[in-house]
C-alpha positions in Angstrom: 64.8 136.8 -3.9 64.0 135.4 -0.5 64.3 136.2 3.2 66.8 134.0 4.9 66.4 135.4 8.4 64.5 138.1 10.2 65.1 139.9 13.5 62.7 142.4 15.1 64.5 144.7 17.5 62.2 146.3 20.1 64.8 148.8 21.4 68.4 149.9 21.1 70.6 147.4 19.1 73.6 147.1 17.0 71.8 148.8 14.2 69.9 151.7 15.8 68.8 153.1 19.1 65.1 152.7 18.1 62.9 149.8 16.9 64.1 148.4 13.6 63.6 145.2 11.6 66.6 143.4 10.0 66.1 141.1 7.0 68.9 138.9 5.7 67.9 139.0 2.1 69.3 136.7 -0.7 68.8 138.3 -4.1 69.9 135.0 -5.8 70.0 135.6 -9.6 68.7 139.1 -9.1 72.2 140.1 -7.8 73.0 140.5 -11.5 70.1 142.9 -12.0 70.6 146.4 -10.4 68.0 149.0 -11.1 69.9 150.6 -14.0 69.9 147.3 -15.9 66.2 146.8 -15.1 65.5 150.0 -16.8 63.0 152.8 -16.7 60.0 150.5 -17.0 60.8 149.0 -13.6 61.7 152.4 -12.0 58.7 154.2 -13.3 56.4 151.4 -12.4 57.7 151.5 -8.8 57.3 155.2 -8.4 53.8 155.0 -9.9 52.9 152.4 -7.3 54.5 154.4 -4.5 54.7 158.1 -5.5 56.1 159.0 -2.1 59.4 157.3 -3.1 60.1 160.4 -5.2 60.6 162.3 -1.9 63.2 160.0 -0.5 66.5 161.6 -0.2 68.8 158.5 0.2 72.5 159.2 0.1 72.0 162.5 -1.7 70.0 163.9 1.3 67.5 165.8 -0.8 64.1 165.0 -2.2 64.4 162.9 -5.3 67.8 161.5 -4.3 66.6 157.8 -4.2 65.1 157.9 -7.7 68.2 159.6 -8.9 70.3 156.8 -7.3 68.2 154.1 -9.1 68.8 155.7 -12.5 72.5 156.7 -12.3 75.4 154.6 -13.4 74.7 151.0 -12.3 71.8 152.1 -10.2 71.3 150.3 -6.9 70.5 146.7 -5.9 67.1 145.4 -5.0 68.0 144.9 -1.3 68.4 148.7 -1.0 65.2 149.3 -3.0 63.3 147.0 -0.6 64.5 149.1 2.3 62.9 152.2 0.8 59.8 150.3 -0.2 59.2 148.9 3.3 59.6 152.4 4.8 57.3 154.0 2.2 54.6 151.4 2.7 54.5 152.3 6.4 54.3 156.0 5.5 51.3 155.2 3.2 49.7 153.5 6.2 50.1 156.7 8.3 53.3 155.9 10.2 56.2 158.3 10.3 59.3 156.2 9.8 62.4 157.2 7.9 65.5 155.2 8.8 67.0 152.5 6.7 70.4 150.9 6.1 71.4 148.2 3.6 74.8 146.5 3.4 76.2 143.4 1.8 76.6 140.8 4.5 80.1 139.7 3.4 82.3 139.1 0.4 82.0 135.4 1.0 78.2 135.6 0.5 77.6 137.5 -2.8 74.0 138.6 -3.2 73.1 138.4 0.5 72.2 141.7 2.1 71.4 143.0 5.5 68.4 145.1 5.0 67.5 147.3 8.1 64.5 149.6 8.3 62.6 151.4 11.0 59.1 150.3 12.1 56.3 151.7 14.2 54.3 148.6 14.8 55.8 145.1 14.7 53.3 143.3 12.6 52.9 146.2 10.2 56.7 146.4 9.8 57.0 142.7 9.0 54.1 142.9 6.6 55.7 145.9 4.8 58.8 143.9 4.1 56.8 140.9 2.7 54.5 143.1 0.6 57.5 145.1 -0.6 59.1 141.9 -2.0 55.9 141.0 -3.9 55.6 144.5 -5.3 59.3 144.4 -6.6 58.9 141.0 -8.1 55.6 141.9 -9.8 57.4 144.8 -11.6 60.3 142.6 -12.8 60.3 141.3 -16.4 58.7 137.8 -16.5 61.9 136.2 -17.8 63.8 137.1 -14.6 60.9 137.0 -12.1 61.5 134.4 -9.4 59.1 131.5 -9.7 56.2 131.7 -7.2 57.2 135.1 -5.9 54.0 136.8 -6.9 50.5 135.2 -6.3 48.5 134.7 -9.4 45.7 137.0 -8.1 48.1 139.8 -7.0 46.7 143.3 -7.7 48.7 146.2 -6.4 45.9 148.7 -5.5 43.9 146.0 -3.6 47.1 144.7 -1.8 48.1 148.2 -0.8 44.6 149.1 0.6 44.5 145.7 2.4 47.9 146.4 3.9 46.7 149.9 5.1 43.7 148.3 6.8 45.8 145.6 8.3 48.2 148.2 9.6 45.4 150.3 11.1 43.9 147.4 12.9 47.2 147.1 14.8 48.3 150.7 15.0 47.3 153.0 17.8 44.1 155.0 17.0 44.4 158.8 16.4 43.4 159.7 20.0 45.8 157.2 21.6 48.6 158.2 19.2 48.1 161.8 20.1 48.4 161.0 23.8 51.6 159.0 23.2 53.1 161.9 21.2 52.2 164.3 24.1 53.9 162.0 26.5 57.0 161.7 24.4 57.2 165.5 24.1 57.3 165.6 27.9 59.9 162.8 28.1 57.5 160.4 29.7 58.1 156.8 28.8 55.3 154.5 27.6 54.5 150.9 27.1 51.8 149.3 25.0 50.1 146.7 27.2 48.0 145.0 24.6 47.2 144.9 20.9 44.6 147.6 21.3 44.8 151.0 23.0 45.8 150.1 26.6 48.9 152.2 27.3 51.1 152.6 30.4 52.7 155.9 30.8 55.6 156.1 33.2 57.5 153.3 34.8 57.1 151.2 38.0 55.3 153.0 40.9 54.9 156.2 38.8 52.8 154.6 36.1 49.5 155.8 34.9 47.3 154.0 32.4 44.9 155.0 29.6 42.7 153.1 27.2 41.7 155.2 24.2 40.9 158.5 26.1 39.7 156.8 29.3 42.3 157.2 32.0 43.1 155.1 35.1 41.5 157.9 37.1 38.3 157.9 35.2 35.4 156.9 37.5 33.8 153.6 36.6 30.4 155.0 37.8 30.9 158.0 35.5 31.6 155.7 32.5 28.5 153.7 33.3 26.4 156.8 33.5 27.7 158.2 30.3 26.9 154.9 28.6 23.3 155.1 29.9 21.8 157.8 27.7 18.5 157.8 29.5 20.1 158.2 33.0 22.5 160.9 31.6 19.5 162.8 30.2 17.7 162.7 33.6 20.8 163.9 35.6 21.5 166.8 33.2 17.8 167.8 33.1 17.7 167.8 36.9 20.5 170.4 36.9 18.6 172.7 34.4 20.9 171.9 31.5 19.5 171.8 28.0 18.5 168.3 26.9 15.9 166.9 24.6 12.9 165.0 26.0 13.3 161.2 25.7 11.4 157.9 25.8 13.0 154.5 26.1 11.3 151.8 24.0 11.9 148.1 23.1 9.7 147.6 20.0 8.7 149.5 16.9 5.1 150.1 18.1 6.5 151.7 21.3 8.8 153.9 19.2 5.9 155.1 17.1 3.8 155.9 20.2 6.8 157.7 21.8 7.3 159.8 18.7 3.6 160.9 18.7 3.8 161.7 22.4 7.0 163.8 22.0 5.5 165.6 19.0 7.3 167.0 15.9 10.5 165.5 14.5 12.3 163.0 16.5 15.6 161.1 16.7 16.1 157.4 17.2 19.3 156.0 18.6 20.7 153.0 20.4 20.4 153.0 24.2 24.1 152.3 24.6 25.7 152.9 21.1 28.7 154.9 20.1 30.4 156.5 17.1 27.0 157.6 15.7 26.1 154.0 14.8 22.4 153.4 14.3 21.2 157.0 14.7 18.5 158.4 12.5 17.6 162.1 12.8 14.8 164.4 11.9 12.0 161.8 11.3 8.3 162.1 12.0 6.3 159.6 9.8 5.4 156.2 11.3 7.3 154.5 8.5 10.5 156.5 9.1 10.3 156.0 12.9 9.9 152.2 12.4 12.9 152.2 10.0 14.9 154.3 12.5 14.0 151.9 15.3 15.2 148.9 13.3 18.5 150.7 12.5 19.1 151.5 16.2 18.0 148.0 17.3 20.9 146.5 15.3 23.2 148.0 17.9 21.2 147.8 21.1 18.3 145.9 22.6 16.7 149.1 23.7 16.2 152.3 21.7 15.8 155.9 22.7 13.3 158.2 20.9 14.0 161.8 21.6 12.9 165.2 20.4 14.8 166.5 17.4 16.9 169.6 18.1 17.7 171.6 15.0 21.1 173.1 14.3 24.7 172.2 13.8 26.4 169.2 15.5 29.2 170.2 17.9 31.6 168.3 20.0 32.8 170.1 23.1 35.8 168.5 24.8 36.2 169.0 28.6 39.4 167.8 30.4 40.0 168.1 34.1 37.2 170.6 34.5 38.2 172.9 31.6 36.9 173.2 28.0 39.8 172.5 25.8 38.3 172.4 22.3 35.1 172.9 20.4 34.4 171.5 16.9 31.5 171.8 14.5 31.0 168.5 12.8 29.4 168.1 9.3 28.2 164.8 8.0 29.8 163.3 4.9 28.4 165.0 1.9 28.9 166.2 -1.7 28.0 169.5 -3.2 26.4 169.4 -6.6 27.8 171.3 -9.7 25.0 170.5 -12.1 27.3 168.3 -14.2 28.5 165.3 -12.2 26.5 162.5 -10.7 26.7 161.8 -7.0 29.0 158.9 -7.7 31.4 161.1 -9.7 31.2 163.8 -6.9 32.2 161.2 -4.3 35.1 160.1 -6.4 36.2 163.7 -6.8 35.9 164.3 -3.0 38.0 161.2 -2.3 40.8 162.6 -4.5 41.5 165.1 -1.7 45.0 164.0 -0.4 43.7 164.5 3.1 41.3 161.6 2.8 42.4 158.0 3.3 41.3 154.6 4.5 40.0 154.5 8.1 42.2 156.7 10.3 45.1 156.7 7.9 44.8 160.4 7.3 43.0 163.5 8.6 39.8 162.7 6.7 38.2 159.4 5.8 37.1 158.5 2.3 33.3 158.7 1.5 31.6 155.4 0.8 28.5 154.8 -1.3 27.1 152.1 1.0 23.7 151.1 2.2 23.5 154.1 4.6 24.4 156.5 1.8 21.7 154.9 -0.4 19.1 155.4 2.3 20.1 159.1 2.7 19.9 159.6 -1.1 16.6 157.7 -1.2 15.0 160.2 1.2 15.6 163.1 -1.2 14.7 161.0 -4.2 18.2 160.5 -5.5 20.5 157.6 -6.5 24.2 157.4 -7.1 23.6 158.3 -10.8 21.6 161.4 -9.9 23.0 164.8 -10.8 22.4 167.4 -8.0 21.8 171.0 -8.8 24.7 173.5 -8.5 25.4 174.3 -4.8 23.0 171.6 -3.6 24.3 169.6 -0.6 23.6 165.9 -0.6 24.3 164.3 2.7 25.5 160.7 2.6 25.4 160.2 6.4 22.9 161.2 9.1 25.6 161.8 11.7 28.8 163.8 11.6 31.4 161.3 12.7 34.8 161.7 11.1 35.1 157.9 10.8 32.3 157.9 8.3 33.6 160.7 6.1 32.4 163.7 8.0 34.4 166.9 8.3 35.3 169.0 11.4 35.7 172.8 11.8 37.3 174.2 14.9 35.2 176.8 16.7 37.0 177.0 20.0 37.7 180.7 19.7 34.1 181.7 19.0 32.1 179.5 21.5 29.9 181.6 23.8 30.9 181.6 27.5 27.5 180.2 28.5 27.9 177.3 26.1 31.5 176.7 27.5 30.2 176.7 31.1 27.3 174.4 30.1 29.7 171.8 28.7 31.9 171.9 31.8 28.9 171.6 34.1 27.6 168.6 32.1 30.8 166.6 32.2 31.4 167.3 35.9 27.8 166.3 36.6 28.5 162.9 35.2 31.8 162.7 37.0 34.2 162.4 34.1 37.8 163.6 34.0 37.8 163.5 30.2 34.5 163.9 28.5 32.9 165.0 25.2 29.6 166.8 25.0 27.6 166.4 21.8 25.7 169.7 21.6 23.3 170.8 18.9 23.1 174.5 18.4 22.0 176.8 15.6 25.0 179.0 16.4 27.7 178.0 18.9 28.7 181.7 19.2 25.4 182.5 20.8 24.1 181.4 24.2 21.9 178.4 24.3 19.8 180.4 26.8 18.8 182.7 24.0 18.6 180.6 20.8 18.1 177.1 22.2 20.0 173.9 21.6 20.4 170.6 23.4 22.9 168.1 24.7 22.4 164.9 22.8 24.8 162.8 24.9 28.0 162.7 27.0 30.9 160.6 25.7 33.2 158.9 28.3 35.9 158.2 25.7 35.8 161.2 23.3 37.9 161.0 20.2 40.6 163.6 19.8 41.1 163.3 16.0 38.6 166.1 15.1 40.4 168.5 17.5 44.1 167.7 16.8 43.6 167.6 13.1 40.4 169.5 12.1 39.4 169.8 8.4 39.3 173.6 8.9 40.4 175.9 11.6 43.1 175.8 14.3 44.4 172.4 15.6 44.0 172.1 19.4 46.3 170.2 21.8 43.7 167.8 23.2 46.2 165.3 24.4 48.6 167.6 26.4 46.1 168.5 29.1 45.4 164.8 29.7 49.1 164.0 30.2 49.5 167.1 32.4 46.5 165.9 34.5 48.1 162.5 35.0 51.6 163.9 35.5 51.7 167.3 37.1 54.7 169.4 35.8 57.8 168.3 37.7 56.2 165.0 38.9 58.4 161.9 38.3 57.4 159.4 35.6 60.6 157.3 35.4 62.3 155.0 37.8 66.1 155.0 37.8 67.4 152.2 35.5 70.8 150.6 35.7 71.9 148.1 33.0 74.9 145.8 33.3 76.6 143.8 30.6 79.9 142.1 29.9 81.1 138.5 29.4 81.5 137.5 33.0 80.3 138.8 36.4 77.0 140.3 35.2 74.7 138.3 37.4 76.8 138.8 40.6 77.2 142.5 40.0 73.5 143.0 39.2 72.5 141.1 42.4 75.0 143.2 44.4 73.6 146.4 43.0 70.0 145.3 43.6 70.9 144.4 47.2 72.5 147.8 47.7 69.5 149.7 46.4 67.2 147.7 48.8 69.5 148.7 51.6 69.1 152.2 50.4 65.3 152.1 50.9 64.3 151.3 47.3 62.1 148.6 45.9 64.3 147.1 43.2 63.2 145.1 40.2 66.0 142.9 39.1 66.5 140.8 35.9 69.1 138.0 35.9 70.0 134.8 34.3 67.9 132.9 36.8 64.7 135.0 36.9 63.0 138.3 37.6 63.1 139.5 41.2 60.8 142.2 42.7 62.0 143.5 46.1 64.2 140.4 46.5 61.4 137.9 45.7 61.6 135.9 42.5 58.4 136.3 40.5 59.5 134.6 37.3 62.1 131.8 37.0 64.4 131.2 34.1 67.0 133.1 32.1 65.4 136.6 32.0 68.1 138.9 30.6 66.3 140.2 27.5 63.7 142.9 26.7 60.7 140.8 27.9 62.1 140.8 31.4 62.9 144.5 31.3 59.3 145.2 30.4 58.1 143.0 33.3 60.1 145.0 35.8 59.1 148.4 34.5 55.4 147.4 34.4 55.4 146.3 38.1 53.6 149.0 40.2 55.9 148.4 43.2 59.2 149.0 41.6 61.1 152.3 42.0 64.5 151.1 40.9 65.3 148.8 37.9 68.5 146.7 37.7 68.8 145.0 34.4 71.3 142.3 33.6 71.7 142.6 29.8 73.1 139.7 27.9 74.6 139.3 24.4 71.8 136.9 23.3 69.1 139.4 24.0 71.0 142.3 22.4 71.6 140.2 19.3 68.1 138.8 19.1 65.8 141.7 20.0 67.8 144.6 21.3 67.4 146.3 24.7 64.0 146.5 26.4 64.4 150.2 27.2 65.3 153.2 25.0 67.7 154.6 27.6 69.2 153.9 31.0 70.4 156.2 33.7 73.6 154.2 34.4 75.1 151.6 32.1 78.1 149.4 32.9 80.3 147.1 30.9 82.4 144.7 33.0 84.7 143.0 30.5 84.9 141.6 27.0 86.2 138.0 26.9 86.1 135.2 24.4 82.7 133.5 24.7 80.0 132.7 22.1 82.4 133.6 19.4 81.6 132.0 16.0 77.8 132.2 16.8 75.3 134.5 15.0 78.0 136.3 13.0 80.0 137.4 16.0 83.6 136.1 15.3 85.9 138.6 17.1 86.2 140.3 20.4 85.8 143.6 18.6 82.4 142.6 17.2 81.4 141.4 20.6 82.4 144.7 22.1 80.4 146.5 19.5 77.2 144.7 20.6 77.8 145.1 24.4 78.7 148.8 23.8 75.0 149.5 23.2 74.4 149.6 27.0 76.6 152.6 27.5 75.6 154.2 24.2 72.1 154.7 25.7 73.3 155.7 29.2 72.2 159.2 30.0 73.7 160.0 33.4 76.8 157.8 33.8 78.7 155.1 31.9 80.7 152.8 34.2 83.6 151.2 32.4 86.3 148.7 33.4 89.4 150.6 32.6 91.5 147.5 33.0 89.9 145.9 29.9 91.1 147.6 26.7 88.0 146.7 24.7 85.8 148.3 27.4 88.1 151.3 27.8 87.6 152.2 24.1 83.8 152.5 24.7 84.3 155.9 26.4 84.3 157.4 22.9 80.8 156.1 22.2 78.7 157.3 25.1 76.9 160.6 25.5 76.4 160.0 29.3 77.0 163.1 31.4 79.7 161.3 33.4 82.1 158.5 32.8 83.2 156.5 35.8 86.3 154.4 35.3 86.8 151.3 37.5 90.4 150.0 38.0 92.2 147.6 40.2 95.5 149.2 39.1 96.2 152.2 41.3 98.9 153.4 38.8 96.5 153.4 35.8 97.8 156.5 33.9 94.5 157.4 32.1 92.4 157.0 35.3 94.9 159.1 37.2 94.5 161.9 34.7 90.7 161.5 34.7 90.7 161.9 38.5 92.9 164.9 38.4 90.6 166.5 35.9 87.7 166.1 38.5 86.3 162.9 36.9 84.6 160.0 38.6 86.4 156.7 39.3 86.5 153.7 41.6 90.0 152.4 42.3 91.5 149.7 44.5 94.1 151.1 46.8 96.6 149.3 49.0 96.7 150.2 52.7 98.1 148.9 55.9 94.9 147.0 56.6 94.6 145.5 53.1 92.9 146.9 50.0 90.4 149.7 50.1 87.7 150.4 47.5 87.9 154.1 46.9 85.6 156.5 45.1 86.8 159.7 43.4 84.4 162.4 42.2 84.9 166.1 41.5 88.1 166.2 43.3 86.8 164.3 46.4 88.6 161.2 47.7 86.1 158.9 49.4 87.4 155.7 51.0 84.5 153.3 50.9 85.2 149.8 52.3 88.1 147.3 52.9 87.7 144.4 50.5 88.2 141.8 53.3 85.0 143.1 54.9 82.9 142.1 51.8 81.8 138.5 52.3 81.5 137.9 48.5 85.2 138.4 48.1 86.3 135.6 50.6 88.4 138.0 52.6 89.6 139.8 49.5 90.9 136.6 47.8 88.2 136.4 45.1 89.6 139.3 43.0 86.9 138.9 40.4 84.2 139.7 43.1 86.3 142.5 44.3 86.0 144.0 40.9 82.3 143.2 40.7 81.8 144.9 44.1 83.7 148.0 42.8 81.4 148.2 39.7 78.3 147.8 41.9 79.6 150.5 44.2 80.3 152.9 41.3 76.9 152.3 39.8 75.1 152.8 43.2 77.1 156.0 43.8 76.1 157.2 40.3 72.5 156.4 41.0 72.6 158.8 44.0 72.5 156.1 46.7 74.0 157.1 50.0 77.4 155.9 51.0 76.3 154.2 54.1 73.7 152.2 52.1 76.5 151.2 49.7 78.7 150.0 52.5 75.9 148.2 54.3 74.9 146.5 51.0 78.3 145.2 50.2 78.9 144.0 53.8 75.7 142.1 53.8 75.9 140.5 50.4 77.4 137.1 50.2 77.6 134.3 47.6 75.4 131.7 49.2 73.4 129.6 46.8 70.3 131.4 48.1 71.6 134.9 47.2 73.7 134.1 44.2 73.1 130.7 42.7 76.0 129.4 40.7 78.2 132.3 41.6 81.1 131.0 43.8 78.9 129.1 46.2 80.9 127.6 49.0 79.9 124.5 51.1 82.0 123.9 54.2 80.0 121.1 55.9 82.0 118.2 54.4 85.5 117.3 55.6 86.6 119.1 52.5 85.7 122.4 50.9 83.4 122.5 47.9 83.1 125.5 45.6 80.4 125.5 42.8 80.4 128.0 40.0 78.6 128.5 36.7 81.8 129.5 34.8 81.5 128.3 31.2 84.2 130.1 29.3 88.0 130.3 29.6 88.0 133.7 31.4 85.5 132.6 34.1 87.2 129.3 34.5 90.6 131.0 34.8 89.3 133.4 37.5 88.0 130.6 39.6 91.2 128.6 39.1 93.2 131.6 40.3 91.0 131.7 43.4 91.6 128.0 44.0 95.4 128.8 44.1 94.9 131.7 46.6 92.9 129.6 49.0 94.7 127.8 51.8 94.3 124.1 50.8 96.3 121.6 52.9 95.1 118.7 50.7 94.5 118.2 47.0 92.7 120.4 44.5 90.1 118.6 42.4 88.1 120.2 39.5 85.0 119.2 37.5 84.9 121.1 34.3 83.2 121.2 30.9 82.3 123.6 28.1 79.0 124.3 26.2 78.7 122.1 23.1 78.1 125.0 20.7 81.5 126.6 21.5 84.4 126.2 19.1 87.1 123.6 19.7 89.6 126.5 20.3 87.2 127.8 23.1 87.2 124.3 24.7 91.0 124.2 24.4 91.2 127.6 26.2 89.1 126.2 29.1 91.7 123.4 29.4 94.5 125.9 29.3 92.9 127.9 32.1 93.1 125.0 34.6 96.1 123.0 33.4 98.8 122.5 36.0 96.7 124.0 38.8 94.8 120.9 40.1 95.7 117.5 41.3 92.8 115.8 39.5 90.6 116.8 36.6 87.2 115.3 35.9 85.9 116.2 32.4 82.2 116.1 31.7 79.6 117.5 29.3 76.4 119.5 29.8 73.0 117.8 29.6 72.3 119.7 26.3 74.8 118.5 23.7 74.2 121.5 21.4 75.3 119.6 18.3 78.1 117.6 19.8 78.4 113.8 20.3 77.8 112.4 23.8 81.4 112.5 25.1 83.0 114.8 22.5 83.3 117.8 24.7 85.0 116.0 27.6 87.4 114.2 25.3 88.4 117.4 23.6 89.2 119.0 27.0 91.0 115.9 28.2 93.1 115.6 25.1 94.2 119.3 25.4 95.1 118.7 29.1 97.3 115.8 28.1 99.0 118.0 25.5 99.6 120.6 28.2 101.5 118.1 30.3 98.8 116.9 32.7 99.4 113.2 33.6 96.9 110.8 32.1 96.3 109.3 35.6 95.2 112.8 36.8 92.4 112.9 34.2 89.0 111.2 34.3 86.3 111.4 31.6 82.9 111.1 33.1 80.4 112.6 30.6 77.3 112.7 32.7 77.2 115.7 35.0 75.6 114.0 38.0 78.1 111.1 37.8 81.0 113.5 37.4 80.0 115.6 40.5 79.4 112.4 42.5 82.8 111.1 41.6 84.5 114.3 42.6 82.7 114.4 46.0 83.6 110.7 46.6 87.2 111.5 45.8 87.3 114.3 48.3 89.2 113.8 51.6 89.8 116.0 54.6 91.5 119.2 53.7 90.8 118.9 49.9 89.2 121.5 47.7 86.6 120.4 45.1 85.9 123.0 42.5 82.7 122.2 40.5 81.9 124.0 37.3 78.2 123.2 37.1 75.5 123.6 34.4 72.4 122.3 36.1 72.9 124.6 39.1 70.0 123.6 41.4 70.5 119.9 40.8 74.3 120.1 41.4 73.9 122.2 44.6 71.3 119.7 45.9 73.8 116.9 45.1 76.6 118.7 47.0 74.7 119.5 50.2 73.1 116.1 50.4 76.2 114.2 49.8 77.4 112.1 52.7 81.0 110.8 52.8 81.1 107.0 52.9 82.5 106.9 56.4 79.7 109.0 57.7 77.1 106.9 55.9 78.6 103.7 57.4 78.8 105.1 60.9 75.1 106.3 60.8 74.0 102.9 59.4 76.0 101.0 62.1 74.3 103.0 64.9 70.9 102.4 63.4 71.7 98.8 62.7 70.6 99.3 59.1 72.4 98.5 55.8 74.3 101.4 54.2 72.1 103.4 51.7 73.1 105.4 48.7 72.1 109.0 49.2 68.9 109.8 47.3 68.5 113.0 45.4 65.2 114.9 45.4 65.3 116.7 42.0 61.6 117.7 42.0 62.2 120.6 44.4 64.6 122.2 42.0 63.1 121.2 38.7 61.4 124.6 38.4 64.7 126.4 38.2 65.6 124.9 34.8 64.2 124.9 31.3 60.9 126.5 30.4 59.3 128.1 33.4 56.0 129.7 34.4 55.2 133.0 35.9 52.6 133.3 38.6 49.9 133.8 36.1 50.8 130.6 34.2 52.3 132.2 31.2 55.2 130.5 29.5 58.5 132.1 28.8 61.2 130.6 26.6 64.7 130.7 28.1 66.7 133.6 26.7 70.3 133.0 25.8 72.7 134.8 28.0 76.5 135.0 28.5 
């Protein structure tokens, strides 16, 4: 059993609309061993290792269904079992994941399965799959166990606990997780910005950040004050709030002197510690004070000695000037029964299903470590001692939950004076979220009457004890924080538009971003040549996957996101957002087929359909493409907007008559008019010949792109005047749309450069070449990516055959598995077979040489159509080219010998390959269509 391939999907994908991991798993010889054949020993051993599997419903949709499935008939195969094991392992680690799906890859590959399962944290999900395989193999009979599949020192309990700790180091802490849940309940999006607890809530300009329970609005001065226990004590004392007297010391002798000065029992604690580390309470002897000082010194250079205040330890949580929760905390302890030793009592307490490793569960397991031994030693006990019935033996001096303590909610009984005291204390320090550690004999009585004292103020108080107390009512500690950051009704999301399809994505995305800018927005745009913020490129390279989407949504300037979404990113990692406001699919054409398991147009359509599956407001669909039209059955968007260039489209006509939204191309006396329909309204938008990108309406593919951009902008609520202005001011210059029908008219002949690299795109540009008025010849430079099938290269040849006077066949710089001149020879051979004269075909493999040959061949009145791969280099070559006659004339005037034009490639080198963002980070180029 081995993993052949693994994909981690961060967002909506072909398999689910939430994060999942897909394993391509080869069972090898184990394909012949379903669970029924493996027998009860294997099944029972698996359920014993992971008891939670007994609750999995599987196809029976009821608890116990999965175990039943394993035992019945043939049982089930180990790929399916691994799916459930990976899910359950994450459940054991404290994550709530449930989804899984396992299917055979194909009849041609027996024993190979696609295993898909949900994950909460990437590394944890990957590790769950790997540990799951080891567990399954360890339970197999030795005679069929794959060699080397289980390490010699593998021990399940140890491996399980190690996985839990590994998962928790990467998972969100309880407090952060509760804030994330509260945001999700309010439909506020969030992004994890690092591997710790730094979280962004909201998108773009609406974003707010938190780290643990410190918010972006928390005053730095307030945090510094709360960390300075001595200064905090002074400030609170100056306001008449109850605090113990303190002395700051730096050596053990000073600690002893301070204890004597303060009188009675004292507490020693680190000057700037947290989580109760290094605190020793209720000590008075010189020896104990010295030991307490040394314990505190391990966590801080300076140590505080303060008067001991007797009573129960309470945490009072104040958020935005209001007491939200109050909890009594009890240190980790055992209660004697006169029969069991302390060690046995600890084991008994740890059997409580609410206790787990670290923050895995509501309570943390008790540990008999050095601190526990010190506590037992103070009362004359060891781990083997048997306490009296009812006797409480404390194993910790502080009541932190992370060391095994328990929490009891007392919010409903706290005295109003104590409530007001907590609020005053937190506001005095200046915190928006603060925790008051308050010692009181009885929290239900006023500190003014029975005494008590504030031990410290916490700037990042944990919420675990409040949201999941050991006893009492759970309190919503996270909700008030989110409501403070996002007032009810305040925006948290920027509108998101996603565009996919085989051809036209980049041009349409650029058009839409330009329109939104004309509408007063600050757009963030992702395209095949980079990330743009408000029209300025911030990152270069092919950025059409989830990484680039995250960049845009993290930028604090952005208030509109336009995401070009490519097949490569969808296949590799899914979408970068869980939902979009408007999703559009332009077309489904033959490209990239035969790669990564996508062999048919139907399969390609299923992948690209994801964009409209997650659209919430509007799905914009090209009604003239049958594969796209069918996607209307797969979207839950509130509105479907059909785009058609056929004014007699029957389905669209009925859709319009029913009050639906559509964008149609209508013929008029002045040409063709882009027209919008919505709720019975007929809205003439713009004549196509007024849109520069359409070359006076001749470039029909850009007419269609403009229609989709207009439909999306209208669906985003952008004003009609802004849509018209945007379309009238968007052109296809290299600056505004590199590689998208760039026209150069400064030579005696016209040059058009385009990135078209599949038959459909090449055919569209060939059609345009026929519609243009060309008094001379038509010359084309064409190629195809090396990783395309021969039939795809043949289709490219078919798209141009008979339409040009001369054909120059080249290859891309990247051969992608082909020989040096294999691609141009395949295309040339097909052109010959289609009837193109041999004298009209040139094979020039190198792109630069091919472009140069075409330019030198050009004469006055000719059209040179260049399908380019290295866009910046080729455009530079085109605009710097000088016809031989011009070069000779200039040289003659200057009395200098003719020179070959030099190409400065350095200025454009940054536009290709691996690029850097402005911080110097590297991003690999993402495959796009």
